[in-house]
PDB file of N, CA, C and O in Angstrom:
ATOM      1  N   MET A   1       6.929 -47.059 -14.817  1.00  0.00           N
ATOM      2  CA  MET A   1       8.384 -46.425 -14.957  1.00  0.00           C
ATOM      3  C   MET A   1       8.423 -45.102 -15.632  1.00  0.00           C
ATOM      4  O   MET A   1       8.085 -44.671 -16.734  1.00  0.00           O
ATOM      5  N   ASP A   2       9.139 -44.463 -14.197  1.00  0.00           N
ATOM      6  CA  ASP A   2       9.700 -42.390 -15.057  1.00  0.00           C
ATOM      7  C   ASP A   2      11.489 -43.152 -15.443  1.00  0.00           C
ATOM      8  O   ASP A   2      12.317 -43.905 -14.930  1.00  0.00           O
ATOM      9  N   LYS A   3      11.280 -42.332 -16.665  1.00  0.00           N
ATOM     10  CA  LYS A   3      12.484 -41.524 -17.342  1.00  0.00           C
ATOM     11  C   LYS A   3      13.469 -41.390 -16.617  1.00  0.00           C
ATOM     12  O   LYS A   3      13.157 -40.237 -16.319  1.00  0.00           O
ATOM     13  N   ILE A   4      14.332 -41.537 -16.098  1.00  0.00           N
ATOM     14  CA  ILE A   4      15.285 -40.202 -15.176  1.00  0.00           C
ATOM     15  C   ILE A   4      16.780 -40.229 -16.614  1.00  0.00           C
ATOM     16  O   ILE A   4      17.435 -41.196 -17.004  1.00  0.00           O
ATOM     17  N   THR A   5      16.837 -39.029 -16.970  1.00  0.00           N
ATOM     18  CA  THR A   5      17.604 -38.745 -18.365  1.00  0.00           C
ATOM     19  C   THR A   5      18.868 -36.961 -16.949  1.00  0.00           C
ATOM     20  O   THR A   5      18.461 -36.285 -16.005  1.00  0.00           O
ATOM     21  N   ASP A   6      20.075 -37.005 -17.551  1.00  0.00           N
ATOM     22  CA  ASP A   6      20.644 -36.059 -17.387  1.00  0.00           C
ATOM     23  C   ASP A   6      20.895 -35.122 -18.122  1.00  0.00           C
ATOM     24  O   ASP A   6      21.976 -35.079 -18.709  1.00  0.00           O
ATOM     25  N   SER A   7      20.206 -34.411 -18.225  1.00  0.00           N
ATOM     26  CA  SER A   7      20.555 -32.857 -19.824  1.00  0.00           C
ATOM     27  C   SER A   7      21.405 -32.362 -19.050  1.00  0.00           C
ATOM     28  O   SER A   7      22.120 -31.632 -19.738  1.00  0.00           O
ATOM     29  N   GLY A   8      21.785 -32.348 -17.826  1.00  0.00           N
ATOM     30  CA  GLY A   8      22.934 -31.850 -18.021  1.00  0.00           C
ATOM     31  C   GLY A   8      22.491 -29.579 -17.414  1.00  0.00           C
ATOM     32  O   GLY A   8      22.036 -29.387 -16.286  1.00  0.00           O
ATOM     33  N   VAL A   9      22.627 -28.919 -17.923  1.00  0.00           N
ATOM     34  CA  VAL A   9      22.391 -27.726 -18.093  1.00  0.00           C
ATOM     35  C   VAL A   9      20.737 -27.572 -19.208  1.00  0.00           C
ATOM     36  O   VAL A   9      20.647 -27.873 -20.399  1.00  0.00           O
ATOM     37  N   SER A  10      19.324 -26.862 -18.045  1.00  0.00           N
ATOM     38  CA  SER A  10      18.285 -26.779 -19.147  1.00  0.00           C
ATOM     39  C   SER A  10      18.873 -25.737 -20.298  1.00  0.00           C
ATOM     40  O   SER A  10      20.078 -25.507 -20.398  1.00  0.00           O
ATOM     41  N   PRO A  11      17.908 -25.161 -21.117  1.00  0.00           N
ATOM     42  CA  PRO A  11      17.329 -25.206 -21.700  1.00  0.00           C
ATOM     43  C   PRO A  11      17.913 -23.273 -21.367  1.00  0.00           C
ATOM     44  O   PRO A  11      18.667 -22.385 -21.765  1.00  0.00           O
ATOM     45  N   VAL A  12      16.964 -23.590 -20.451  1.00  0.00           N
ATOM     46  CA  VAL A  12      16.356 -21.437 -20.703  1.00  0.00           C
ATOM     47  C   VAL A  12      17.925 -21.016 -20.540  1.00  0.00           C
ATOM     48  O   VAL A  12      18.621 -20.466 -21.393  1.00  0.00           O
ATOM     49  N   LEU A  13      18.430 -21.558 -18.765  1.00  0.00           N
ATOM     50  CA  LEU A  13      19.923 -21.696 -18.310  1.00  0.00           C
ATOM     51  C   LEU A  13      20.767 -22.185 -19.487  1.00  0.00           C
ATOM     52  O   LEU A  13      20.909 -23.383 -19.246  1.00  0.00           O
ATOM     53  N   GLY A  14      21.371 -21.926 -20.568  1.00  0.00           N
ATOM     54  CA  GLY A  14      22.271 -22.336 -21.544  1.00  0.00           C
ATOM     55  C   GLY A  14      21.498 -20.921 -21.681  1.00  0.00           C
ATOM     56  O   GLY A  14      21.741 -20.312 -20.639  1.00  0.00           O
ATOM     57  N   THR A  15      20.698 -20.160 -22.493  1.00  0.00           N
ATOM     58  CA  THR A  15      20.446 -19.570 -23.400  1.00  0.00           C
ATOM     59  C   THR A  15      21.399 -18.029 -22.601  1.00  0.00           C
ATOM     60  O   THR A  15      22.389 -17.352 -22.880  1.00  0.00           O
ATOM     61  N   PHE A  16      20.039 -18.099 -21.180  1.00  0.00           N
ATOM     62  CA  PHE A  16      21.092 -16.805 -20.922  1.00  0.00           C
ATOM     63  C   PHE A  16      22.273 -17.213 -20.485  1.00  0.00           C
ATOM     64  O   PHE A  16      23.007 -16.226 -20.443  1.00  0.00           O
ATOM     65  N   LEU A  17      23.088 -18.608 -19.977  1.00  0.00           N
ATOM     66  CA  LEU A  17      24.579 -17.840 -20.323  1.00  0.00           C
ATOM     67  C   LEU A  17      25.153 -17.728 -21.707  1.00  0.00           C
ATOM     68  O   LEU A  17      26.178 -17.065 -21.865  1.00  0.00           O
ATOM     69  N   LEU A  18      24.618 -18.278 -22.638  1.00  0.00           N
ATOM     70  CA  LEU A  18      25.498 -17.685 -24.055  1.00  0.00           C
ATOM     71  C   LEU A  18      25.093 -15.833 -24.262  1.00  0.00           C
ATOM     72  O   LEU A  18      25.783 -14.943 -24.758  1.00  0.00           O
ATOM     73  N   LEU A  19      23.596 -15.778 -23.604  1.00  0.00           N
ATOM     74  CA  LEU A  19      23.192 -13.825 -23.934  1.00  0.00           C
ATOM     75  C   LEU A  19      24.900 -13.613 -22.851  1.00  0.00           C
ATOM     76  O   LEU A  19      26.048 -13.617 -23.298  1.00  0.00           O
ATOM     77  N   ALA A  20      24.566 -13.491 -21.754  1.00  0.00           N
ATOM     78  CA  ALA A  20      25.387 -13.371 -21.144  1.00  0.00           C
ATOM     79  C   ALA A  20      27.289 -13.028 -21.430  1.00  0.00           C
ATOM     80  O   ALA A  20      28.042 -12.096 -21.149  1.00  0.00           O
ATOM     81  N   LEU A  21      27.459 -14.543 -22.219  1.00  0.00           N
ATOM     82  CA  LEU A  21      28.567 -14.875 -22.056  1.00  0.00           C
ATOM     83  C   LEU A  21      28.981 -12.987 -23.875  1.00  0.00           C
ATOM     84  O   LEU A  21      29.776 -12.052 -23.970  1.00  0.00           O
ATOM     85  N   SER A  22      27.931 -13.496 -24.666  1.00  0.00           N
ATOM     86  CA  SER A  22      27.793 -12.262 -25.650  1.00  0.00           C
ATOM     87  C   SER A  22      27.818 -10.355 -25.057  1.00  0.00           C
ATOM     88  O   SER A  22      28.590  -9.455 -25.387  1.00  0.00           O
ATOM     89  N   VAL A  23      27.181 -10.347 -24.543  1.00  0.00           N
ATOM     90  CA  VAL A  23      27.310  -9.171 -23.324  1.00  0.00           C
ATOM     91  C   VAL A  23      28.812  -8.744 -23.105  1.00  0.00           C
ATOM     92  O   VAL A  23      29.060  -7.575 -23.400  1.00  0.00           O
ATOM     93  N   VAL A  24      30.047  -9.662 -22.541  1.00  0.00           N
ATOM     94  CA  VAL A  24      31.727  -9.604 -22.467  1.00  0.00           C
ATOM     95  C   VAL A  24      31.930  -9.417 -23.121  1.00  0.00           C
ATOM     96  O   VAL A  24      32.311  -8.271 -23.360  1.00  0.00           O
ATOM     97  N   MET A  25      31.860 -10.499 -24.166  1.00  0.00           N
ATOM     98  CA  MET A  25      32.305  -9.856 -25.463  1.00  0.00           C
ATOM     99  C   MET A  25      32.241  -9.044 -25.812  1.00  0.00           C
ATOM    100  O   MET A  25      33.359  -8.530 -25.846  1.00  0.00           O
ATOM    101  N   ILE A  26      31.536  -8.455 -26.170  1.00  0.00           N
ATOM    102  CA  ILE A  26      31.101  -7.172 -27.013  1.00  0.00           C
ATOM    103  C   ILE A  26      31.036  -6.062 -25.665  1.00  0.00           C
ATOM    104  O   ILE A  26      30.601  -5.034 -26.185  1.00  0.00           O
ATOM    105  N   VAL A  27      31.239  -5.806 -24.334  1.00  0.00           N
ATOM    106  CA  VAL A  27      32.234  -4.982 -23.774  1.00  0.00           C
ATOM    107  C   VAL A  27      33.386  -5.238 -23.386  1.00  0.00           C
ATOM    108  O   VAL A  27      33.964  -4.301 -22.835  1.00  0.00           O
ATOM    109  N   LEU A  28      33.969  -6.260 -23.485  1.00  0.00           N
ATOM    110  CA  LEU A  28      35.342  -6.290 -23.740  1.00  0.00           C
ATOM    111  C   LEU A  28      36.238  -5.668 -25.778  1.00  0.00           C
ATOM    112  O   LEU A  28      37.360  -5.293 -26.117  1.00  0.00           O
ATOM    113  N   VAL A  29      35.076  -5.872 -26.433  1.00  0.00           N
ATOM    114  CA  VAL A  29      35.591  -5.305 -27.281  1.00  0.00           C
ATOM    115  C   VAL A  29      35.418  -3.786 -27.680  1.00  0.00           C
ATOM    116  O   VAL A  29      36.101  -3.228 -28.538  1.00  0.00           O
ATOM    117  N   MET A  30      34.195  -3.063 -26.781  1.00  0.00           N
ATOM    118  CA  MET A  30      34.217  -1.502 -26.771  1.00  0.00           C
ATOM    119  C   MET A  30      35.170  -1.243 -26.221  1.00  0.00           C
ATOM    120  O   MET A  30      35.306  -0.062 -26.542  1.00  0.00           O
ATOM    121  N   ILE A  31      36.807  -1.721 -24.954  1.00  0.00           N
ATOM    122  CA  ILE A  31      37.003  -1.272 -23.684  1.00  0.00           C
ATOM    123  C   ILE A  31      38.502  -1.256 -25.118  1.00  0.00           C
ATOM    124  O   ILE A  31      39.335  -0.390 -25.387  1.00  0.00           O
ATOM    125  N   SER A  32      38.293  -2.341 -25.586  1.00  0.00           N
ATOM    126  CA  SER A  32      39.831  -2.101 -26.148  1.00  0.00           C
ATOM    127  C   SER A  32      39.532  -1.082 -27.983  1.00  0.00           C
ATOM    128  O   SER A  32      40.413  -0.670 -28.739  1.00  0.00           O
ATOM    129  N   VAL A  33      38.461  -1.007 -28.104  1.00  0.00           N
ATOM    130  CA  VAL A  33      38.591   0.062 -29.679  1.00  0.00           C
ATOM    131  C   VAL A  33      38.059   1.053 -29.138  1.00  0.00           C
ATOM    132  O   VAL A  33      37.691   1.515 -30.218  1.00  0.00           O
ATOM    133  N   ASN A  34      37.688   1.798 -28.406  1.00  0.00           N
ATOM    134  CA  ASN A  34      37.532   2.973 -27.485  1.00  0.00           C
ATOM    135  C   ASN A  34      39.299   3.186 -25.820  1.00  0.00           C
ATOM    136  O   ASN A  34      39.163   3.976 -24.885  1.00  0.00           O
ATOM    137  N   GLY A  35      40.803   2.149 -26.009  1.00  0.00           N
ATOM    138  CA  GLY A  35      41.670   2.384 -25.998  1.00  0.00           C
ATOM    139  C   GLY A  35      42.140   2.754 -26.735  1.00  0.00           C
ATOM    140  O   GLY A  35      42.830   3.758 -26.559  1.00  0.00           O
ATOM    141  N   ILE A  36      42.036   2.169 -27.958  1.00  0.00           N
ATOM    142  CA  ILE A  36      43.049   2.489 -29.442  1.00  0.00           C
ATOM    143  C   ILE A  36      41.979   3.938 -29.643  1.00  0.00           C
ATOM    144  O   ILE A  36      42.483   5.017 -29.330  1.00  0.00           O
ATOM    145  N   MET A  37      41.061   3.934 -29.969  1.00  0.00           N
ATOM    146  CA  MET A  37      40.756   5.655 -30.472  1.00  0.00           C
ATOM    147  C   MET A  37      41.352   6.426 -29.263  1.00  0.00           C
ATOM    148  O   MET A  37      40.865   7.547 -29.403  1.00  0.00           O
ATOM    149  N   GLY A  38      41.836   6.442 -28.578  1.00  0.00           N
ATOM    150  CA  GLY A  38      42.476   7.107 -27.104  1.00  0.00           C
ATOM    151  C   GLY A  38      43.046   8.052 -27.494  1.00  0.00           C
ATOM    152  O   GLY A  38      42.761   9.246 -27.590  1.00  0.00           O
ATOM    153  N   GLU A  39      44.355   7.127 -27.851  1.00  0.00           N
ATOM    154  CA  GLU A  39      45.707   7.451 -28.387  1.00  0.00           C
ATOM    155  C   GLU A  39      45.315   7.855 -29.590  1.00  0.00           C
ATOM    156  O   GLU A  39      45.729   9.014 -29.627  1.00  0.00           O
ATOM    157  N   TYR A  40      44.781   7.639 -30.592  1.00  0.00           N
ATOM    158  CA  TYR A  40      44.783   8.322 -31.745  1.00  0.00           C
ATOM    159  C   TYR A  40      44.772  10.562 -32.074  1.00  0.00           C
ATOM    160  O   TYR A  40      43.564  10.729 -32.241  1.00  0.00           O
ATOM    161  N   THR A  41      45.085  11.250 -32.137  1.00  0.00           N
ATOM    162  CA  THR A  41      44.946  12.324 -32.133  1.00  0.00           C
ATOM    163  C   THR A  41      45.227  12.725 -33.932  1.00  0.00           C
ATOM    164  O   THR A  41      46.211  12.543 -34.649  1.00  0.00           O
ATOM    165  N   PRO A  42      44.095  13.232 -34.158  1.00  0.00           N
ATOM    166  CA  PRO A  42      43.482  13.120 -35.095  1.00  0.00           C
ATOM    167  C   PRO A  42      44.602  14.780 -35.025  1.00  0.00           C
ATOM    168  O   PRO A  42      45.159  15.411 -34.127  1.00  0.00           O
ATOM    169  N   VAL A  43      44.383  14.990 -37.413  1.00  0.00           N
ATOM    170  CA  VAL A  43      45.448  15.687 -37.526  1.00  0.00           C
ATOM    171  C   VAL A  43      44.617  17.115 -39.000  1.00  0.00           C
ATOM    172  O   VAL A  43      43.979  16.927 -40.036  1.00  0.00           O
ATOM    173  N   TYR A  44      45.022  18.177 -38.413  1.00  0.00           N
ATOM    174  CA  TYR A  44      44.017  18.929 -38.928  1.00  0.00           C
ATOM    175  C   TYR A  44      44.998  19.874 -39.397  1.00  0.00           C
ATOM    176  O   TYR A  44      45.970  20.406 -38.860  1.00  0.00           O
ATOM    177  N   ASP A  45      44.434  19.942 -40.649  1.00  0.00           N
ATOM    178  CA  ASP A  45      45.335  21.008 -41.624  1.00  0.00           C
ATOM    179  C   ASP A  45      44.560  22.911 -41.883  1.00  0.00           C
ATOM    180  O   ASP A  45      43.497  23.418 -42.242  1.00  0.00           O
ATOM    181  N   ARG A  46      45.991  23.368 -41.398  1.00  0.00           N
ATOM    182  CA  ARG A  46      46.627  25.069 -40.402  1.00  0.00           C
ATOM    183  C   ARG A  46      47.081  25.731 -42.638  1.00  0.00           C
ATOM    184  O   ARG A  46      47.516  25.292 -43.703  1.00  0.00           O
ATOM    185  N   SER A  47      46.663  26.682 -42.146  1.00  0.00           N
ATOM    186  CA  SER A  47      47.078  27.207 -43.127  1.00  0.00           C
ATOM    187  C   SER A  47      47.901  28.666 -42.187  1.00  0.00           C
ATOM    188  O   SER A  47      47.504  29.395 -41.278  1.00  0.00           O
ATOM    189  N   VAL A  48      49.411  28.561 -43.104  1.00  0.00           N
ATOM    190  CA  VAL A  48      49.914  29.973 -42.457  1.00  0.00           C
ATOM    191  C   VAL A  48      50.644  30.723 -43.548  1.00  0.00           C
ATOM    192  O   VAL A  48      51.022  30.314 -44.646  1.00  0.00           O
ATOM    193  N   GLY A  49      50.761  31.980 -42.962  1.00  0.00           N
ATOM    194  CA  GLY A  49      52.323  32.587 -44.338  1.00  0.00           C
ATOM    195  C   GLY A  49      53.214  32.538 -43.706  1.00  0.00           C
ATOM    196  O   GLY A  49      53.010  32.830 -42.527  1.00  0.00           O
ATOM    197  N   PHE A  50      54.204  32.276 -43.974  1.00  0.00           N
ATOM    198  CA  PHE A  50      55.773  32.633 -43.622  1.00  0.00           C
ATOM    199  C   PHE A  50      56.462  33.613 -44.695  1.00  0.00           C
ATOM    200  O   PHE A  50      56.104  33.532 -45.870  1.00  0.00           O
ATOM    201  N   THR A  51      57.877  34.941 -44.134  1.00  0.00           N
ATOM    202  CA  THR A  51      58.168  35.274 -44.840  1.00  0.00           C
ATOM    203  C   THR A  51      59.525  34.717 -44.793  1.00  0.00           C
ATOM    204  O   THR A  51      60.356  34.790 -43.887  1.00  0.00           O
ATOM    205  N   ILE A  52      59.586  34.215 -45.804  1.00  0.00           N
ATOM    206  CA  ILE A  52      61.496  33.906 -46.128  1.00  0.00           C
ATOM    207  C   ILE A  52      62.650  34.804 -46.805  1.00  0.00           C
ATOM    208  O   ILE A  52      62.536  35.247 -47.948  1.00  0.00           O
ATOM    209  N   GLU A  53      64.142  35.100 -45.713  1.00  0.00           N
ATOM    210  CA  GLU A  53      64.845  36.393 -46.000  1.00  0.00           C
ATOM    211  C   GLU A  53      66.206  35.602 -45.956  1.00  0.00           C
ATOM    212  O   GLU A  53      66.683  35.178 -44.903  1.00  0.00           O
ATOM    213  N   VAL A  54      66.681  35.470 -46.962  1.00  0.00           N
ATOM    214  CA  VAL A  54      67.503  34.481 -47.162  1.00  0.00           C
ATOM    215  C   VAL A  54      69.593  36.190 -47.743  1.00  0.00           C
ATOM    216  O   VAL A  54      69.820  37.120 -48.518  1.00  0.00           O
ATOM    217  N   ASP A  55      70.109  35.626 -46.945  1.00  0.00           N
ATOM    218  CA  ASP A  55      71.487  36.192 -46.852  1.00  0.00           C
ATOM    219  C   ASP A  55      72.130  35.629 -47.603  1.00  0.00           C
ATOM    220  O   ASP A  55      73.019  35.323 -46.808  1.00  0.00           O
ATOM    221  N   ALA A  56      72.529  35.105 -48.750  1.00  0.00           N
ATOM    222  CA  ALA A  56      72.853  34.661 -49.756  1.00  0.00           C
ATOM    223  C   ALA A  56      75.230  34.717 -48.928  1.00  0.00           C
ATOM    224  O   ALA A  56      76.057  33.866 -48.602  1.00  0.00           O
ATOM    225  N   THR A  57      75.185  36.242 -49.010  1.00  0.00           N
ATOM    226  CA  THR A  57      76.771  35.888 -48.125  1.00  0.00           C
ATOM    227  C   THR A  57      76.974  35.513 -46.701  1.00  0.00           C
ATOM    228  O   THR A  57      78.031  35.878 -46.186  1.00  0.00           O
ATOM    229  N   ASN A  58      76.055  34.788 -45.930  1.00  0.00           N
ATOM    230  CA  ASN A  58      76.500  33.571 -45.255  1.00  0.00           C
ATOM    231  C   ASN A  58      75.533  32.847 -44.843  1.00  0.00           C
ATOM    232  O   ASN A  58      75.265  32.677 -43.654  1.00  0.00           O
ATOM    233  N   SER A  59      74.597  32.092 -46.312  1.00  0.00           N
ATOM    234  CA  SER A  59      74.297  31.517 -45.959  1.00  0.00           C
ATOM    235  C   SER A  59      73.390  31.074 -44.804  1.00  0.00           C
ATOM    236  O   SER A  59      73.387  30.168 -43.970  1.00  0.00           O
ATOM    237  N   THR A  60      72.317  32.540 -45.263  1.00  0.00           N
ATOM    238  CA  THR A  60      71.176  32.507 -44.153  1.00  0.00           C
ATOM    239  C   THR A  60      70.511  32.383 -43.911  1.00  0.00           C
ATOM    240  O   THR A  60      70.722  31.970 -42.771  1.00  0.00           O
ATOM    241  N   ALA A  61      68.972  32.386 -44.134  1.00  0.00           N
ATOM    242  CA  ALA A  61      67.622  32.303 -43.987  1.00  0.00           C
ATOM    243  C   ALA A  61      66.847  32.513 -42.926  1.00  0.00           C
ATOM    244  O   ALA A  61      66.699  31.645 -42.066  1.00  0.00           O
ATOM    245  N   LEU A  62      66.351  33.524 -42.880  1.00  0.00           N
ATOM    246  CA  LEU A  62      65.125  34.076 -42.027  1.00  0.00           C
ATOM    247  C   LEU A  62      63.822  33.954 -42.030  1.00  0.00           C
ATOM    248  O   LEU A  62      63.262  34.758 -42.774  1.00  0.00           O
ATOM    249  N   ILE A  63      62.989  33.066 -41.331  1.00  0.00           N
ATOM    250  CA  ILE A  63      61.875  32.395 -41.347  1.00  0.00           C
ATOM    251  C   ILE A  63      60.754  32.961 -40.317  1.00  0.00           C
ATOM    252  O   ILE A  63      60.813  32.862 -39.092  1.00  0.00           O
ATOM    253  N   THR A  64      59.432  33.747 -41.280  1.00  0.00           N
ATOM    254  CA  THR A  64      58.627  34.377 -39.915  1.00  0.00           C
ATOM    255  C   THR A  64      57.868  33.648 -40.723  1.00  0.00           C
ATOM    256  O   THR A  64      58.122  33.374 -41.895  1.00  0.00           O
ATOM    257  N   PRO A  65      56.655  33.236 -39.918  1.00  0.00           N
ATOM    258  CA  PRO A  65      55.267  33.358 -39.943  1.00  0.00           C
ATOM    259  C   PRO A  65      54.734  34.751 -39.976  1.00  0.00           C
ATOM    260  O   PRO A  65      55.520  35.641 -39.650  1.00  0.00           O
ATOM    261  N   VAL A  66      53.476  35.088 -40.333  1.00  0.00           N
ATOM    262  CA  VAL A  66      53.266  36.794 -40.401  1.00  0.00           C
ATOM    263  C   VAL A  66      51.557  36.514 -40.867  1.00  0.00           C
ATOM    264  O   VAL A  66      50.826  37.408 -40.440  1.00  0.00           O
ATOM    265  N   SER A  67      51.049  35.747 -41.428  1.00  0.00           N
ATOM    266  CA  SER A  67      49.875  35.262 -41.348  1.00  0.00           C
ATOM    267  C   SER A  67      49.233  34.561 -41.678  1.00  0.00           C
ATOM    268  O   SER A  67      49.648  33.857 -42.598  1.00  0.00           O
ATOM    269  N   GLY A  68      47.318  34.209 -40.962  1.00  0.00           N
ATOM    270  CA  GLY A  68      47.247  32.603 -41.804  1.00  0.00           C
ATOM    271  C   GLY A  68      45.670  33.260 -40.516  1.00  0.00           C
ATOM    272  O   GLY A  68      45.503  34.469 -40.355  1.00  0.00           O
ATOM    273  N   THR A  69      45.138  32.653 -40.099  1.00  0.00           N
ATOM    274  CA  THR A  69      43.966  32.125 -39.861  1.00  0.00           C
ATOM    275  C   THR A  69      44.335  31.441 -38.360  1.00  0.00           C
ATOM    276  O   THR A  69      44.058  31.667 -37.182  1.00  0.00           O
ATOM    277  N   ASP A  70      44.916  30.729 -38.921  1.00  0.00           N
ATOM    278  CA  ASP A  70      45.438  29.628 -37.913  1.00  0.00           C
ATOM    279  C   ASP A  70      47.489  30.493 -37.410  1.00  0.00           C
ATOM    280  O   ASP A  70      48.569  29.957 -37.659  1.00  0.00           O
ATOM    281  N   LEU A  71      47.281  31.694 -36.794  1.00  0.00           N
ATOM    282  CA  LEU A  71      48.984  32.083 -36.811  1.00  0.00           C
ATOM    283  C   LEU A  71      48.166  32.225 -35.320  1.00  0.00           C
ATOM    284  O   LEU A  71      49.082  31.637 -34.746  1.00  0.00           O
ATOM    285  N   PRO A  72      47.306  32.483 -34.324  1.00  0.00           N
ATOM    286  CA  PRO A  72      46.964  32.553 -33.898  1.00  0.00           C
ATOM    287  C   PRO A  72      47.085  31.008 -32.474  1.00  0.00           C
ATOM    288  O   PRO A  72      46.800  30.938 -31.279  1.00  0.00           O
ATOM    289  N   PHE A  73      47.705  29.950 -33.593  1.00  0.00           N
ATOM    290  CA  PHE A  73      47.243  28.571 -32.942  1.00  0.00           C
ATOM    291  C   PHE A  73      48.604  28.113 -33.139  1.00  0.00           C
ATOM    292  O   PHE A  73      48.622  27.173 -32.345  1.00  0.00           O
ATOM    293  N   LEU A  74      49.792  28.148 -33.681  1.00  0.00           N
ATOM    294  CA  LEU A  74      50.958  28.242 -33.886  1.00  0.00           C
ATOM    295  C   LEU A  74      52.465  28.268 -32.444  1.00  0.00           C
ATOM    296  O   LEU A  74      53.137  28.920 -31.645  1.00  0.00           O
ATOM    297  N   GLU A  75      52.162  27.028 -33.036  1.00  0.00           N
ATOM    298  CA  GLU A  75      52.331  26.203 -31.744  1.00  0.00           C
ATOM    299  C   GLU A  75      54.648  26.626 -31.637  1.00  0.00           C
ATOM    300  O   GLU A  75      55.275  27.330 -30.845  1.00  0.00           O
ATOM    301  N   SER A  76      55.190  25.665 -32.982  1.00  0.00           N
ATOM    302  CA  SER A  76      56.658  25.758 -33.332  1.00  0.00           C
ATOM    303  C   SER A  76      56.323  24.708 -34.719  1.00  0.00           C
ATOM    304  O   SER A  76      55.541  23.769 -34.864  1.00  0.00           O
ATOM    305  N   TYR A  77      57.338  25.380 -35.646  1.00  0.00           N
ATOM    306  CA  TYR A  77      56.970  24.956 -36.793  1.00  0.00           C
ATOM    307  C   TYR A  77      58.400  23.842 -37.652  1.00  0.00           C
ATOM    308  O   TYR A  77      59.574  23.597 -37.372  1.00  0.00           O
ATOM    309  N   ARG A  78      57.909  23.634 -38.226  1.00  0.00           N
ATOM    310  CA  ARG A  78      59.858  22.308 -38.684  1.00  0.00           C
ATOM    311  C   ARG A  78      59.457  23.521 -40.491  1.00  0.00           C
ATOM    312  O   ARG A  78      58.606  24.209 -41.056  1.00  0.00           O
ATOM    313  N   VAL A  79      60.992  22.927 -40.592  1.00  0.00           N
ATOM    314  CA  VAL A  79      61.525  23.625 -42.082  1.00  0.00           C
ATOM    315  C   VAL A  79      62.535  22.636 -42.185  1.00  0.00           C
ATOM    316  O   VAL A  79      63.322  22.058 -41.436  1.00  0.00           O
ATOM    317  N   TYR A  80      62.027  22.663 -44.154  1.00  0.00           N
ATOM    318  CA  TYR A  80      63.011  21.419 -44.344  1.00  0.00           C
ATOM    319  C   TYR A  80      63.328  22.221 -45.529  1.00  0.00           C
ATOM    320  O   TYR A  80      62.779  23.034 -46.272  1.00  0.00           O
ATOM    321  N   THR A  81      65.104  21.294 -45.289  1.00  0.00           N
ATOM    322  CA  THR A  81      65.374  22.013 -47.020  1.00  0.00           C
ATOM    323  C   THR A  81      65.730  20.610 -47.800  1.00  0.00           C
ATOM    324  O   THR A  81      65.222  19.507 -47.598  1.00  0.00           O
ATOM    325  N   THR A  82      66.705  20.952 -48.707  1.00  0.00           N
ATOM    326  CA  THR A  82      67.729  19.848 -49.372  1.00  0.00           C
ATOM    327  C   THR A  82      69.033  18.565 -48.284  1.00  0.00           C
ATOM    328  O   THR A  82      69.314  17.450 -47.845  1.00  0.00           O
ATOM    329  N   ASN A  83      69.220  19.460 -48.390  1.00  0.00           N
ATOM    330  CA  ASN A  83      70.915  19.014 -47.177  1.00  0.00           C
ATOM    331  C   ASN A  83      69.995  19.061 -45.465  1.00  0.00           C
ATOM    332  O   ASN A  83      70.817  19.543 -44.687  1.00  0.00           O
ATOM    333  N   GLY A  84      69.490  18.940 -45.169  1.00  0.00           N
ATOM    334  CA  GLY A  84      68.821  18.976 -43.384  1.00  0.00           C
ATOM    335  C   GLY A  84      67.432  19.621 -43.570  1.00  0.00           C
ATOM    336  O   GLY A  84      66.598  19.879 -44.437  1.00  0.00           O
ATOM    337  N   GLN A  85      67.651  19.719 -42.371  1.00  0.00           N
ATOM    338  CA  GLN A  85      66.171  20.773 -41.663  1.00  0.00           C
ATOM    339  C   GLN A  85      66.287  21.860 -39.589  1.00  0.00           C
ATOM    340  O   GLN A  85      66.665  22.064 -38.436  1.00  0.00           O
ATOM    341  N   TRP A  86      66.090  21.917 -39.915  1.00  0.00           N
ATOM    342  CA  TRP A  86      65.803  22.745 -38.580  1.00  0.00           C
ATOM    343  C   TRP A  86      64.773  22.817 -37.977  1.00  0.00           C
ATOM    344  O   TRP A  86      63.715  22.787 -38.605  1.00  0.00           O
ATOM    345  N   ASP A  87      64.784  22.906 -36.916  1.00  0.00           N
ATOM    346  CA  ASP A  87      63.951  23.183 -35.833  1.00  0.00           C
ATOM    347  C   ASP A  87      63.571  24.419 -35.324  1.00  0.00           C
ATOM    348  O   ASP A  87      64.451  25.280 -35.319  1.00  0.00           O
ATOM    349  N   SER A  88      61.984  24.847 -34.704  1.00  0.00           N
ATOM    350  CA  SER A  88      62.117  26.938 -34.346  1.00  0.00           C
ATOM    351  C   SER A  88      61.448  25.505 -32.723  1.00  0.00           C
ATOM    352  O   SER A  88      61.251  24.293 -32.817  1.00  0.00           O
ATOM    353  N   PRO A  89      61.362  26.086 -31.956  1.00  0.00           N
ATOM    354  CA  PRO A  89      61.481  26.498 -30.877  1.00  0.00           C
ATOM    355  C   PRO A  89      59.517  26.989 -30.658  1.00  0.00           C
ATOM    356  O   PRO A  89      58.503  26.430 -30.241  1.00  0.00           O
ATOM    357  N   SER A  90      59.731  27.757 -30.989  1.00  0.00           N
ATOM    358  CA  SER A  90      58.299  28.980 -30.702  1.00  0.00           C
ATOM    359  C   SER A  90      58.292  29.687 -32.295  1.00  0.00           C
ATOM    360  O   SER A  90      59.216  29.761 -33.105  1.00  0.00           O
ATOM    361  N   PRO A  91      56.864  30.170 -32.397  1.00  0.00           N
ATOM    362  CA  PRO A  91      56.808  30.313 -33.717  1.00  0.00           C
ATOM    363  C   PRO A  91      57.379  31.975 -33.293  1.00  0.00           C
ATOM    364  O   PRO A  91      56.335  32.400 -32.799  1.00  0.00           O
ATOM    365  N   GLY A  92      58.597  33.396 -33.165  1.00  0.00           N
ATOM    366  CA  GLY A  92      59.260  33.807 -33.202  1.00  0.00           C
ATOM    367  C   GLY A  92      60.470  33.211 -33.447  1.00  0.00           C
ATOM    368  O   GLY A  92      61.429  33.940 -33.696  1.00  0.00           O
ATOM    369  N   GLY A  93      60.625  31.831 -33.418  1.00  0.00           N
ATOM    370  CA  GLY A  93      62.351  31.947 -33.129  1.00  0.00           C
ATOM    371  C   GLY A  93      62.920  31.526 -34.883  1.00  0.00           C
ATOM    372  O   GLY A  93      64.121  31.491 -35.151  1.00  0.00           O
TER     373      GLY A  93
END
């Protein structure tokens, strides 16, 4: 007599399904990592020289970028002082 078995899924089909699931999981991880890395903006060290002219009579200072290899790429700068900060909207400002 023949013995009838209900094994469900054949081993070949089970292996194929596991491989497909693994590929889908790897693709999802790669997409999420690329999404995170796409938002990352690297910070570069730049070198720019400034001159500072201080007028003690009216408590002002003139800060001017004057030299450095990265001077053409300077778009703005921020000056921090002990009692606050000043922003410059442009390199000449």
